[in-house]
C-alpha positions as YAML, in Angstrom:
chain: A
units: angstrom
residues:
- id: 1
  name: MET
  ca: [28.36, 10.01, 19.77]
- id: 2
  name: VAL
  ca: [25.09, 8.46, 20.13]
- id: 3
  name: ALA
  ca: [21.89, 10.18, 18.42]
- id: 4
  name: ILE
  ca: [19.05, 10.25, 21.28]
- id: 5
  name: GLU
  ca: [15.36, 9.19, 18.83]
- id: 6
  name: GLU
  ca: [12.37, 11.41, 19.62]
- id: 7
  name: GLN
  ca: [9.62, 10.07, 21.58]
- id: 8
  name: LYS
  ca: [6.89, 9.48, 19.27]
- id: 9
  name: PRO
  ca: [3.45, 9.53, 21.24]
- id: 10
  name: LEU
  ca: [2.06, 6.11, 21.54]
- id: 11
  name: PRO
  ca: [-1.74, 5.63, 20.56]
- id: 12
  name: THR
  ca: [-4.01, 4.79, 23.48]
- id: 13
  name: VAL
  ca: [-7.01, 2.09, 23.55]
- id: 14
  name: ARG
  ca: [-9.42, 2.16, 26.72]
- id: 15
  name: ILE
  ca: [-13.06, 1.50, 26.45]
- id: 16
  name: GLU
  ca: [-15.91, 4.53, 26.96]
- id: 17
  name: GLU
  ca: [-19.70, 3.55, 27.33]
- id: 18
  name: GLY
  ca: [-19.44, 0.33, 25.28]
- id: 19
  name: PHE
  ca: [-16.95, 1.71, 22.29]
- id: 20
  name: ALA
  ca: [-13.22, 0.67, 21.92]
- id: 21
  name: VAL
  ca: [-11.97, 4.11, 21.88]
- id: 22
  name: ILE
  ca: [-8.50, 4.08, 19.69]
- id: 23
  name: ARG
  ca: [-6.52, 7.72, 20.16]
- id: 24
  name: VAL
  ca: [-3.65, 8.09, 17.75]
- id: 25
  name: PRO
  ca: [-1.37, 11.01, 17.15]
- id: 26
  name: LEU
  ca: [-2.57, 12.94, 14.29]
- id: 27
  name: SER
  ca: [1.14, 12.97, 12.83]
- id: 28
  name: GLU
  ca: [0.44, 9.04, 12.72]
- id: 29
  name: VAL
  ca: [-2.97, 8.64, 10.56]
- id: 30
  name: HIS
  ca: [-2.03, 9.04, 7.46]
- id: 31
  name: GLY
  ca: [0.50, 5.89, 7.92]
- id: 32
  name: LEU
  ca: [-2.64, 4.08, 9.34]
- id: 33
  name: ARG
  ca: [-4.44, 5.06, 6.25]
- id: 34
  name: VAL
  ca: [-2.14, 3.52, 4.43]
- id: 35
  name: CYS
  ca: [-2.26, 0.31, 6.22]
- id: 36
  name: LEU
  ca: [-5.85, 0.81, 5.79]
- id: 37
  name: ALA
  ca: [-5.78, -0.04, 2.25]
- id: 38
  name: ASP
  ca: [-7.21, -2.55, 0.08]
- id: 39
  name: CYS
  ca: [-4.37, -4.78, -0.22]
- id: 40
  name: PRO
  ca: [-3.54, -6.01, -3.98]
- id: 41
  name: CYS
  ca: [-2.82, -9.83, -3.69]
- id: 42
  name: ARG
  ca: [-5.30, -12.27, -5.29]
- id: 43
  name: ALA
  ca: [-6.23, -13.97, -1.23]
- id: 44
  name: THR
  ca: [-9.80, -14.36, -0.60]
- id: 45
  name: LYS
  ca: [-10.76, -11.50, 1.87]
- id: 46
  name: SER
  ca: [-13.49, -11.12, 4.34]
- id: 47
  name: THR
  ca: [-16.43, -9.28, 2.99]
- id: 48
  name: ALA
  ca: [-16.85, -8.10, 6.59]
- id: 49
  name: THR
  ca: [-13.69, -7.08, 7.22]
- id: 50
  name: GLN
  ca: [-12.62, -4.40, 4.24]
- id: 51
  name: ASP
  ca: [-15.81, -3.23, 4.71]
- id: 52
  name: ILE
  ca: [-14.15, -2.33, 7.90]
- id: 53
  name: ARG
  ca: [-11.62, -1.03, 7.14]
- id: 54
  name: ARG
  ca: [-13.38, 0.91, 4.62]
- id: 55
  name: ARG
  ca: [-15.51, 3.20, 7.04]
- id: 56
  name: LEU
  ca: [-12.73, 2.82, 9.50]
- id: 57
  name: SER
  ca: [-10.25, 4.99, 6.65]
- id: 58
  name: LYS
  ca: [-12.70, 7.14, 5.87]
- id: 59
  name: ALA
  ca: [-13.51, 8.69, 9.19]
- id: 60
  name: LEU
  ca: [-9.74, 8.93, 9.54]
- id: 61
  name: GLY
  ca: [-9.85, 10.86, 6.68]
- id: 62
  name: LEU
  ca: [-12.66, 13.36, 7.31]
- id: 63
  name: LEU
  ca: [-10.73, 14.02, 10.65]
- id: 64
  name: GLN
  ca: [-7.30, 14.90, 8.38]
- id: 65
  name: GLN
  ca: [-9.66, 17.38, 6.82]
- id: 66
  name: LYS
  ca: [-11.12, 18.52, 10.20]
- id: 67
  name: ALA
  ca: [-7.33, 18.84, 11.48]
- id: 68
  name: ARG
  ca: [-6.69, 21.07, 8.35]
- id: 69
  name: LEU
  ca: [-9.10, 23.43, 8.98]
...
């Protein structure tokens, strides 16, 4: 017997009024925040990209809080 894997909704990306809009299923928001966490390695990192990851993670955290209400 072959197990049928449940299809997860795919993230989508589009442009709206000059903004990149990324749609991610709420069930995957936590995983995305984990991926955006600071890397513990000692390699040189761009301050600009660290700031983008931090702000995006913070916004996703606020979204998670709203979704729980």
